[in-house]
N, C-alpha and C positions, 0 to 999 in steps of 0.2 A: 931295211934300212929304217930306224926308229924315224918317227916323225918328230921335226925339228921343234914345233911347239911344245912336246911332250920332253925333248932335253931342256928346253928352257925352262918349263913346269918344275922340271924334277931340281936344276940349280939355285931355282929362286926359292924352294920349296925348303932346301939345306942352308939356306943361310940364316944363322943365328938369331939376327938383329932385326929379321922380315917374316916370322911365321905366317905360315895361308889362314887366313877366316875361314870357315864353312856358312854359306846364308841358306838359308831352305824356305822353298815357297809351296805351299799348299792349297792346291785350286780348287775350293770348294764349288763354285761356280764360276764362266767365264768373266766374272768379271769382280768376283767374291774370292779374293786371295788371304791367305794367314800369312806372314811375313817373321821369320823367325831367325836367331842366330845361337850360338852356342858358345858366343863370345862373352866376356865377363862384361860387357855394355851394348849398348843398342849401337849399330850400326847402320849408317845411312852409306848405301851405292845406288848409283844410277839413280838415283831420286828417289828411292823406294828407300824406307828405315825398317827396318830390322830388328823387331825387340828383342831382350838379351831373353833366353830361357834354358832352363834346367833342361840338358836332351843330351844324346849320343848318338854316334851310329860306326856300326862295323864296315871293315873296309869291302868293298864290292867286290866280290865275287869274280872273278876273271877266269877263264876257259879258252878252248884253241877248239871244242866239239862240236860246235852252234850248241851249246845250251842255254839257256838263260841265264846273264849275270842277274846277281841279287844283292839286297843291301837291307839292314836291320836297322831302321831308326826307332831309339827309345827316346820319350819323352815327358817328362815327367805328370805326373797325374795327380798330384799331392793338393792341389786346389779342386782338381773336378772338372779345368777349362778341357784338358784334352778330351777326356771323356763326354763333353756335352757334344761336340762336333760330331764324334762317334757316333752317339744316339740321334743325333739329326740330321745325320749325313748318310746316311746305309753304312756304317762303320767306313766311312769314306771308299769304298772299296769302288778301283775305277780312278777314284781321281787322279791329277797330274798331278806328281810332285818333283819339283826343280832343287837340285843343287850346285849351288855355284861358291867355286874357290876362288877368292881375291885376298891380295897383300895388304895388311893394313898401312903400310908406304905408300899405296895406288890406289886409295881411294875413289882419286878423283882422275881417276883413269877407268873411265866404263867398259874401255875393251880388255884393259888388262885384268879378265876373265875366265877360269875352265866351267863348264856348263855341264851338266849332266840331268838329264831328260829322265824320268821313269813312272810308274803307274802304279799307285796303292793298290799289291795284289789279296793282300789281306793284314784284318789287325787283332790285337785283342789288348785285354787290361784289367787291372788290377787295384787295388787301392792306391800303390804307391805309380806305375809308371804304366805307358800307353807304347807296345810295340807296333810297330807298323814294318810289316816285309815289303820293302820295293821291287820291281822287278820292271825289266822291257815290256813289249807287245809279247802277246805269247806267237804269234807268229806274223807274216808278211805281209798280209791282209788287216795286219792292226784288230783283231775278233778276241774279244777277251771272253775265258773260259773256266769254271762256268758263268751266267748271264746271270744267276744272281746268289746272295750267299744265303747257305740252306743252315735254321738256326730252330732251334726248339721252344724257344721263349721270346725270341727280339724278333717284334715285324722288321720287317727290311724294307719297307713303302716309306715311299716321303708323305708326310703328314700333309694331306687334302690333297693326295695328287690322286687324279684320276684311279689308280689302282686302289688308294686307302678309298676315295669314295666318303669320305666324313665331310660335312659342307657346316657343321655347327658353327657356335660359337666362340669352340675353346680355340686357341694361340698358337697350345704345343702340346707335346704328347710322350706319353712314356716309351712307348712303343712296347707295352708289356700289355697280358691278354686282360687282365684285372681293368686298366682301365678303358680302353678298347673296347668293354663289355660295359663299363661305366656310362660310354658314350652309346650304347646301343649298336654299336657298327662291330660288333664280335664276328660278321659272318665275313667279313673282308680282310679280320686278322691274318698279317700276311707273314705269319709265322709257321714250322712245319712241327705241330706239337706232337705227333705220330713215330717220328726220331727218338730213338730209344736213348733213354738216361743212362750215360756213361756212369753215372755213381754209383759205388760199391756200396752195398749194405752187407754190414755184419752181426746177425742178430743175435 
């Protein structure tokens, strides 16, 4: 039997005068949250202001075989802001991402919301956009696999973390080997240069 809340959601969604709004929260840390919306203006809901930003998403995949549901979130990278978060938070790997669906006519009702919780499984970017692959936990124990991101050129350590080991005066990092070398910290470089380069050369 269909869940009554799902029926109400579909009925409300289908009203031409009250289309739903998507609100997104990306949890960088337990207290630092980036709140965005794909709406054409900023949206305040439940005391949180979600900034309007060029973004879109694919529908969450549904399955009946126990496979993990996934969703692709695309965020504009024209101003390099999204790329900044990737480079400073380990590609956002394993970060919590919450999607909230609300209705413009009911923004004053904090209970009138559908909430979906994901983890960021992987990410990629180019000069136009950042692509985030969202998924639920990989298993019932909530263990993320693999535990690290394997990349040839991008250091996965958080700058000045115990793994990074740098304790100097610099306040930011490019996560690239040349910069790490300039700091005299190349022995702690957290990438995998030995991974074969996928580039195909045509002599």
